[in-house]
C-alpha positions as CSV (number, residue, x, y, z in Angstrom):
1,M,0.0,0.0,0.0
2,A,1.3,3.5,-0.8
3,S,2.4,5.7,2.1
4,I,0.3,8.5,3.5
5,Q,2.9,11.0,2.2
6,D,2.6,9.7,-1.4
7,R,-1.2,9.8,-1.3
8,L,-1.4,13.3,0.2
9,S,0.9,14.6,-2.5
10,G,-1.1,13.0,-5.3
11,R,1.7,10.6,-6.2
12,K,1.3,7.3,-8.0
13,D,1.7,3.9,-6.5
14,G,3.9,1.2,-7.9
15,S,1.3,0.2,-10.5
16,G,1.4,3.6,-12.0
17,Q,-2.1,4.6,-10.9
18,A,-2.7,7.8,-9.2
19,N,-3.5,7.4,-5.5
20,V,-5.0,10.9,-5.3
21,L,-5.6,11.0,-1.6
22,G,-6.6,7.4,-1.2
23,P,-6.9,5.4,2.0
24,T,-4.4,6.1,4.8
25,S,-1.6,3.8,5.7
26,S,-2.6,0.3,7.1
27,R,-1.3,1.1,10.6
28,L,-4.4,3.3,11.1
29,S,-6.7,0.3,11.2
30,T,-6.7,-3.4,11.2
31,P,-5.1,-4.6,7.9
32,P,-7.7,-6.2,5.6
33,T,-7.5,-9.9,5.1
34,T,-7.5,-9.5,1.3
35,A,-5.4,-7.2,-0.8
36,P,-7.0,-3.8,-0.8
37,V,-8.2,-2.2,-4.0
38,A,-7.4,1.4,-4.5
39,P,-10.7,3.3,-4.3
40,Q,-11.9,5.5,-7.1
41,P,-13.2,9.0,-6.5
42,P,-17.0,8.6,-5.7
43,E,-19.8,10.3,-7.5
44,E,-21.1,13.4,-5.8
45,G,-23.1,12.3,-2.8
46,G,-22.2,8.6,-3.5
47,P,-21.0,6.1,-0.9
48,I,-17.5,6.1,0.4
49,A,-15.4,3.5,-1.4
50,S,-12.8,2.6,1.2
51,P,-11.6,-0.6,2.8
52,A,-13.3,-1.4,6.1
53,G,-12.1,0.9,8.9
54,V,-10.0,3.1,6.7
55,P,-11.1,6.8,6.3
56,D,-11.5,8.0,2.7
57,L,-9.2,11.1,2.7
58,W,-10.1,12.0,-0.8
59,Q,-13.8,12.4,0.1
60,L,-12.8,14.1,3.3
61,K,-10.7,16.6,1.4
62,R,-13.5,17.3,-1.1
63,R,-16.0,17.8,1.7
64,L,-13.7,20.2,3.5
65,Q,-13.0,22.3,0.4
66,R,-16.7,22.5,-0.5
67,R,-17.6,23.7,2.9
68,L,-14.8,26.2,3.1
69,V,-15.7,27.7,-0.3
70,T,-19.3,28.0,0.9
71,E,-18.2,29.9,4.0
72,L,-15.5,32.1,2.5
73,S,-17.0,33.1,-0.9
74,P,-19.6,35.6,0.3
75,R,-17.1,37.5,2.3
76,G,-13.8,37.5,0.4
77,D,-12.1,39.7,2.9
78,A,-9.9,37.2,4.6
79,M,-6.5,36.7,3.0
80,G,-3.2,34.9,3.7
81,N,-2.6,33.8,7.2
82,Q,-6.2,34.7,8.2
83,V,-7.6,32.3,5.6
84,R,-5.1,29.6,6.7
85,R,-6.3,29.9,10.3
86,R,-9.9,29.6,9.2
87,I,-9.1,26.6,7.1
88,E,-7.3,25.0,10.1
89,G,-10.3,25.6,12.4
90,L,-12.7,24.1,9.9
91,F,-10.4,21.2,9.3
92,E,-10.3,20.3,12.9
93,E,-14.0,20.8,13.3
94,I,-14.8,18.4,10.4
95,L,-12.4,15.8,11.6
96,D,-14.1,15.9,15.1
97,E,-17.5,15.6,13.5
98,E,-16.5,12.7,11.3
99,G,-14.7,10.9,14.2
100,V,-11.7,10.4,11.9
101,L,-8.6,9.2,13.8
102,L,-5.3,10.5,12.3
103,S,-1.9,10.9,13.9
104,R,-0.4,14.3,14.3
105,L,1.9,13.8,11.3
106,E,-0.9,12.6,9.1
107,R,-3.2,15.5,10.1
108,A,-0.4,17.9,9.2
109,R,0.2,16.3,5.8
110,L,-3.5,16.3,5.0
111,F,-3.9,19.9,6.1
112,E,-1.0,21.0,3.9
113,A,-2.5,19.1,0.9
114,I,-5.8,20.9,1.5
115,T,-4.3,24.4,1.9
116,A,-2.1,23.8,-1.2
117,D,-5.3,23.2,-3.2
118,I,-7.2,26.1,-1.7
119,L,-4.5,28.8,-1.4
120,A,-1.8,27.7,-3.8
121,F,-1.5,25.5,-6.9
122,G,-2.3,22.0,-5.6
123,P,-0.1,19.0,-6.4
124,I,2.4,21.1,-8.4
125,Q,3.1,23.5,-5.6
126,P,6.2,21.5,-4.5
127,L,7.5,21.6,-8.1
128,L,7.2,25.4,-8.1
129,H,9.4,25.5,-5.0
130,D,11.9,23.1,-6.5
131,E,14.9,25.2,-7.7
132,T,16.1,22.3,-10.0
133,V,12.8,22.3,-12.0
134,T,12.8,24.7,-14.9
135,E,9.6,23.7,-16.6
136,I,6.4,21.9,-15.5
137,M,4.1,20.1,-18.0
138,V,0.7,18.9,-16.9
139,N,-0.7,16.6,-19.6
140,G,-4.2,16.0,-18.2
141,P,-4.9,15.0,-14.6
142,F,-2.7,11.9,-14.3
143,Q,0.6,12.8,-16.1
144,V,3.0,15.5,-15.0
145,Y,6.5,16.0,-16.6
146,V,9.2,18.3,-15.5
147,E,12.4,19.6,-17.1
148,R,15.6,19.4,-15.0
149,N,19.0,20.4,-16.5
150,G,17.4,20.5,-20.0
151,I,16.2,16.9,-19.7
152,L,12.5,15.9,-19.5
153,E,11.4,13.4,-16.8
154,E,8.0,12.1,-15.7
155,T,7.0,12.7,-12.1
156,D,4.8,10.6,-9.8
157,I,2.5,13.5,-9.2
158,A,-1.2,13.5,-10.3
159,F,-4.4,15.5,-9.9
160,E,-7.7,14.1,-8.8
161,D,-9.5,14.7,-12.1
162,E,-9.9,17.1,-14.9
163,E,-11.9,19.5,-12.8
164,H,-9.0,19.7,-10.3
165,V,-6.7,20.8,-13.1
166,R,-9.3,23.4,-14.3
167,R,-9.5,24.9,-10.8
168,I,-5.7,25.4,-10.7
169,I,-5.7,27.0,-14.1
170,D,-8.5,29.4,-13.0
171,R,-6.6,30.3,-9.9
172,I,-3.6,31.3,-12.0
173,V,-5.4,33.3,-14.8
174,T,-8.4,34.9,-12.9
175,P,-6.3,37.4,-10.9
176,L,-4.8,38.6,-14.2
177,G,-8.2,39.3,-15.7
178,R,-7.9,36.3,-18.1
179,R,-10.1,33.3,-18.5
180,C,-9.9,29.8,-19.8
181,D,-13.3,28.2,-20.6
182,E,-15.1,26.7,-23.6
183,A,-15.5,30.2,-25.2
184,S,-11.7,30.9,-24.8
185,P,-10.0,27.5,-24.4
186,M,-6.4,28.8,-24.7
187,V,-4.7,31.4,-22.4
188,D,-1.3,32.8,-21.7
189,A,-0.6,34.1,-18.3
190,R,2.1,34.4,-15.6
191,L,2.6,33.4,-12.0
192,P,3.3,36.1,-9.3
193,D,7.1,35.4,-9.7
194,G,6.9,36.0,-13.5
195,S,7.0,32.4,-14.6
196,R,5.3,31.9,-17.9
197,V,2.0,29.9,-18.1
198,N,0.1,28.5,-21.0
199,A,-3.1,26.5,-20.6
200,I,-5.3,24.8,-23.2
201,I,-8.4,22.8,-22.4
202,P,-11.0,20.6,-24.1
203,P,-12.3,20.6,-26.8
204,L,-9.0,21.7,-28.2
205,S,-7.0,19.4,-26.0
206,I,-8.2,15.8,-26.4
207,K,-6.2,14.5,-23.4
208,G,-7.8,16.9,-20.9
209,P,-6.6,20.3,-19.6
210,V,-2.9,20.8,-20.4
211,L,-0.9,23.3,-18.3
212,T,2.7,24.3,-19.1
213,I,4.7,26.5,-16.7
214,R,8.1,27.8,-17.7
215,K,9.6,28.8,-14.3
216,F,11.8,31.8,-13.8
217,S,14.4,32.0,-11.1
218,R,13.3,34.0,-8.1
219,D,16.7,35.7,-8.4
220,P,17.2,36.6,-12.1
221,L,20.2,35.0,-13.7
222,T,23.2,37.3,-14.1
223,L,26.0,37.3,-16.6
224,Q,28.2,35.5,-14.1
225,D,25.6,32.8,-13.8
226,L,25.6,32.3,-17.6
227,I,29.4,32.2,-17.6
228,G,29.4,29.6,-14.8
229,F,26.9,27.5,-16.8
230,G,29.2,27.7,-19.9
231,S,26.6,29.5,-21.9
232,L,29.3,32.0,-23.0
233,T,32.7,33.3,-21.9
234,P,33.8,36.3,-19.9
235,Q,35.2,37.8,-23.2
236,L,31.8,37.4,-24.9
237,G,30.1,38.9,-21.8
238,D,32.4,42.0,-22.0
239,F,31.7,42.4,-25.7
240,L,27.9,42.2,-25.4
241,S,27.9,44.5,-22.4
242,A,29.8,47.1,-24.4
243,C,27.4,46.7,-27.3
244,I,24.4,47.3,-25.1
245,R,26.0,50.3,-23.4
246,G,27.0,51.6,-26.8
247,R,23.3,51.5,-28.0
248,S,23.7,48.7,-30.5
249,S,20.4,47.2,-31.6
250,V,20.4,43.5,-30.8
251,V,18.1,40.5,-31.7
252,V,18.4,37.4,-29.6
253,S,17.3,34.4,-31.8
254,G,16.8,30.7,-31.1
255,G,14.4,27.9,-30.9
256,T,11.7,27.1,-28.3
257,G,13.2,26.6,-24.8
258,S,16.7,27.8,-25.9
259,G,16.8,30.5,-23.3
260,K,16.1,33.6,-25.4
261,T,14.1,35.4,-22.7
262,T,16.6,34.6,-20.0
263,F,19.4,35.9,-22.2
264,L,17.4,39.0,-23.1
265,N,16.9,39.7,-19.4
266,V,20.7,39.5,-18.9
267,L,21.4,41.8,-21.8
268,S,18.8,44.3,-20.5
269,S,20.7,44.5,-17.3
270,F,23.5,46.3,-19.1
271,I,21.3,49.3,-20.1
272,P,22.4,52.3,-18.0
273,A,20.2,53.2,-15.1
274,S,19.9,56.8,-16.4
275,E,17.8,55.7,-19.4
276,R,14.0,55.3,-19.7
277,I,13.2,51.7,-20.6
278,I,9.8,50.5,-21.9
279,T,9.2,46.7,-22.0
280,I,6.4,45.2,-24.1
281,E,5.4,41.5,-23.7
282,D,2.6,39.0,-24.2
283,A,2.8,38.2,-20.4
284,A,5.2,40.3,-18.3
285,E,8.2,38.2,-17.7
286,L,11.3,40.4,-17.9
287,Q,12.8,41.3,-14.5
288,L,14.8,44.5,-14.9
289,H,16.4,46.1,-11.9
290,Q,16.8,49.6,-13.3
291,S,14.6,52.2,-11.6
292,H,13.1,53.8,-14.7
293,V,11.2,50.9,-16.3
294,V,7.7,51.0,-17.7
295,T,6.2,47.6,-18.3
296,L,3.4,47.1,-20.9
297,E,1.5,43.9,-21.4
298,K,-0.9,43.0,-24.3
299,R,-4.6,42.5,-23.6
300,P,-6.5,39.6,-25.0
301,P,-10.1,40.0,-26.4
302,N,-13.0,39.8,-23.9
303,I,-15.8,37.3,-24.0
304,E,-17.4,39.1,-26.9
305,G,-14.2,39.1,-28.9
306,K,-13.6,42.8,-28.4
307,G,-11.1,45.0,-26.5
308,E,-7.9,43.3,-27.7
309,I,-4.7,45.3,-27.5
310,A,-2.0,43.7,-29.6
311,I,1.8,44.0,-29.3
312,R,1.9,46.2,-32.4
313,Q,-0.4,48.8,-30.8
314,L,1.8,48.8,-27.7
315,V,4.9,49.4,-29.7
316,I,3.3,52.3,-31.6
317,N,2.1,53.7,-28.3
318,A,5.5,53.3,-26.7
319,L,7.0,55.6,-29.3
320,R,4.9,58.4,-27.7
321,M,6.2,57.7,-24.2
322,R,9.6,59.2,-24.7
323,P,11.6,55.9,-24.5
324,D,15.4,55.6,-24.6
325,R,15.1,51.9,-25.2
326,I,12.2,49.7,-26.2
327,V,12.5,46.0,-25.2
328,V,10.0,43.7,-26.9
329,G,9.8,40.3,-25.2
330,E,9.2,38.5,-28.5
331,C,8.4,39.7,-32.0
332,R,6.1,37.2,-33.7
333,G,3.9,39.2,-36.0
334,S,3.3,42.6,-37.6
335,E,4.9,44.4,-34.7
336,A,8.3,43.7,-36.3
337,L,7.7,46.5,-38.8
338,D,7.1,49.1,-36.0
339,M,10.1,47.7,-34.1
340,L,12.4,48.3,-37.1
341,Q,11.0,51.8,-37.6
342,A,11.6,52.5,-33.9
343,M,15.3,51.4,-34.2
344,N,15.6,53.6,-37.4
345,T,14.1,56.7,-35.8
346,G,16.2,57.4,-32.8
347,H,15.5,54.4,-30.6
348,D,18.7,52.5,-31.5
349,G,19.8,50.2,-28.7
350,S,16.5,48.5,-28.6
351,L,16.2,44.7,-28.0
352,T,13.9,41.9,-28.9
353,T,13.8,38.1,-29.4
354,I,12.7,36.0,-32.4
355,H,12.1,32.3,-32.9
356,S,14.5,31.0,-35.6
357,N,16.9,28.2,-36.4
358,S,19.9,30.4,-37.4
359,P,21.0,34.0,-37.8
360,R,20.2,33.9,-41.5
361,D,16.8,32.4,-40.8
362,T,16.2,35.3,-38.3
363,L,16.4,37.8,-41.2
364,S,14.0,35.7,-43.3
365,R,11.6,35.5,-40.3
366,I,11.7,39.3,-39.9
367,E,10.9,39.8,-43.6
368,T,7.9,37.5,-43.2
369,M,6.7,39.3,-40.1
370,V,7.0,42.7,-41.8
371,L,4.9,41.4,-44.7
372,M,2.3,40.3,-42.1
373,A,1.7,44.0,-41.4
374,G,-0.1,44.3,-44.7
375,T,2.1,46.9,-46.2
376,D,2.8,46.8,-49.8
377,L,6.6,47.2,-49.5
378,P,9.0,45.7,-52.0
379,L,11.3,43.1,-50.5
380,R,14.4,45.2,-51.1
381,A,12.9,48.1,-49.1
382,I,12.2,45.7,-46.2
383,R,15.8,44.4,-46.3
384,E,17.2,47.9,-46.3
385,Q,15.1,48.7,-43.2
386,I,16.4,45.5,-41.5
387,S,20.1,46.1,-42.4
388,S,20.0,49.7,-41.2
389,A,18.1,48.9,-38.0
390,L,20.0,45.9,-36.7
391,D,23.6,45.7,-35.5
392,L,23.9,42.3,-33.9
393,I,22.2,38.9,-33.9
394,V,22.9,36.6,-30.9
395,H,21.8,33.1,-31.6
396,V,21.3,30.7,-28.7
397,E,20.6,27.0,-28.8
398,R,19.7,24.1,-26.4
399,L,22.2,21.4,-27.2
400,Y,21.9,17.6,-27.1
401,D,22.8,17.5,-23.4
402,G,20.2,20.1,-22.4
403,S,22.7,22.9,-21.9
404,R,21.9,26.3,-23.4
405,K,24.8,28.1,-25.2
406,V,25.4,31.1,-27.4
407,V,26.4,29.4,-30.6
408,K,26.9,32.4,-32.9
409,I,27.2,36.2,-32.7
410,C,26.8,37.8,-36.1
411,E,27.1,41.4,-37.2
412,V,24.5,42.8,-39.7
413,Q,26.9,44.8,-42.0
414,G,24.5,46.2,-44.6
415,M,23.4,45.3,-48.2
416,E,25.2,43.9,-51.2
417,G,22.8,44.1,-54.1
418,D,19.6,42.6,-52.8
419,V,21.2,40.5,-50.0
420,I,21.7,41.4,-46.4
421,V,25.4,40.8,-45.4
422,L,25.9,38.8,-42.2
423,Q,29.4,38.5,-40.7
424,D,30.1,35.9,-38.0
425,L,32.1,37.4,-35.2
426,F,32.1,34.6,-32.6
427,Q,30.9,31.0,-32.6
428,F,30.8,27.8,-30.5
429,Q,33.0,25.1,-31.9
430,H,31.7,21.6,-31.1
431,T,34.6,19.2,-30.5
432,G,32.8,16.1,-29.3
433,F,31.3,14.6,-26.2
434,E,32.6,14.1,-22.6
435,G,30.3,11.4,-21.5
436,R,26.8,12.8,-22.1
437,R,28.0,16.4,-22.1
438,V,28.7,18.4,-25.2
439,A,32.3,19.5,-25.4
440,G,33.5,22.6,-27.2
441,R,34.7,26.1,-26.9
442,H,33.8,29.7,-27.9
443,V,36.2,31.2,-30.4
444,S,36.6,34.6,-32.1
445,L,36.9,34.5,-35.9
446,G,39.3,37.4,-35.8
447,I,37.0,39.9,-37.4
448,R,36.4,43.4,-35.9
449,P,32.8,44.6,-36.3
450,K,32.1,47.7,-38.4
451,F,30.1,49.4,-35.7
452,L,33.1,49.8,-33.4
453,G,33.4,53.4,-34.6
454,K,29.9,54.1,-33.3
455,L,30.8,52.6,-29.9
456,E,33.9,54.7,-29.7
457,M,31.8,57.9,-30.4
458,R,29.8,56.9,-27.3
459,N,32.9,56.5,-25.2
460,V,32.6,52.7,-25.1
461,H,35.8,50.8,-25.8
462,I,36.3,47.1,-26.6
463,P,39.8,45.6,-26.1
464,P,41.3,44.5,-29.5
465,S,42.3,41.2,-27.8
466,I,38.7,40.0,-27.8
467,F,38.9,39.8,-31.7
468,A,42.3,38.1,-31.8
469,G,41.0,34.9,-33.2
470,D,42.6,31.5,-32.5
471,E,46.0,33.0,-31.9
472,A,44.6,34.0,-28.5
473,P,41.8,31.5,-27.9
474,M,38.9,32.6,-25.7
475,Q,38.2,30.8,-22.4
476,A,36.4,27.6,-23.3
477,G,32.8,27.2,-22.3
478,R,32.1,24.1,-20.2
């Protein structure tokens, strides 16, 4: 029989079935003479399906939550510790009424499971506190995966049923003025710590409600953290810091889960505190520490399909807010045109991210997104806008071993005929494997970027040794 701790946390037993607050451990009562069958959640008002003499904790938990919601919902004025104390009082009261005998440890674990469901995010709450977990993927009520060190692994955590997952989704999105129901079965949101949340429910999701949480560190990663992880070298860090301080316009490109937003957050930390920064995102995720930061977030349509405020509208509005820098969390549509125009009209030094597979693919993606704006611009005009607006493309990838690295830094040098000229400045050279880890080093290609003169005019100097090439190899990434 599964332990009380496993059942209270929604973990699965050895057979792979979710216990979901099943019967308590056998030492609470006389062990049954036959092998116990794990009870299924009963129908509303149905009989308790438990072995003889063993209290049904699942039904007890449901009954407690229903009663608590009935008592608290009309008031809505109790928060935090006050609600927790009321839950505790009601919890003890129901246990006394039911005559349920639990040890002090079992009472504490049951109480924590109930409060996690009512005040926090249910079975996944421990995963949100786990610093080693970077992503949580709930695939229906009985399958939860996490990502650790870039590798996916299945957990033994499960929800009670689909309705349980829906309640957790509602608890996340409702405070943000969002909704996830049959009329709007997809939603993007964020947790209070900035972690990115996506939810999709039936009928779009056949397997049941699917919840994906990309966690952000409570303390935002710094350049030194990325150097320690081997994502880049100190020399690359110094180069990128100088580019940001010198108002070079930078695009961070890469695939899904490659660390673009994290890297954008690190780059944004190099913007001088004296400048006015406006960030624009689908769901506010960037964690900038400068004092003069204005955060804008797009608004989805209401239940009538009206009232939507798109990223493009926010970019246009930001130009009227006297920004020194505009940081767009991700360009994925027609806002790319307005972002290019901003960079070409006095807002150089702005930053954004783009989904792509290579620096050259990044340029093609920008062209496509500009065409999505519905403007009848010739392709050459679009490419001229891109070449004059952008200075640098930093491409990041998640490698085979799950590590995220800067694999290329390219300068956008201008136009030759109808083609935008890209020049690689730095790259990650893959040399093989050390066990399961990718081995390699970051190297300079020995080419000095053309925009160094612009940096010098802004009193930003880059040591020539950074561009020395293999004659003075850069510190290898781990």
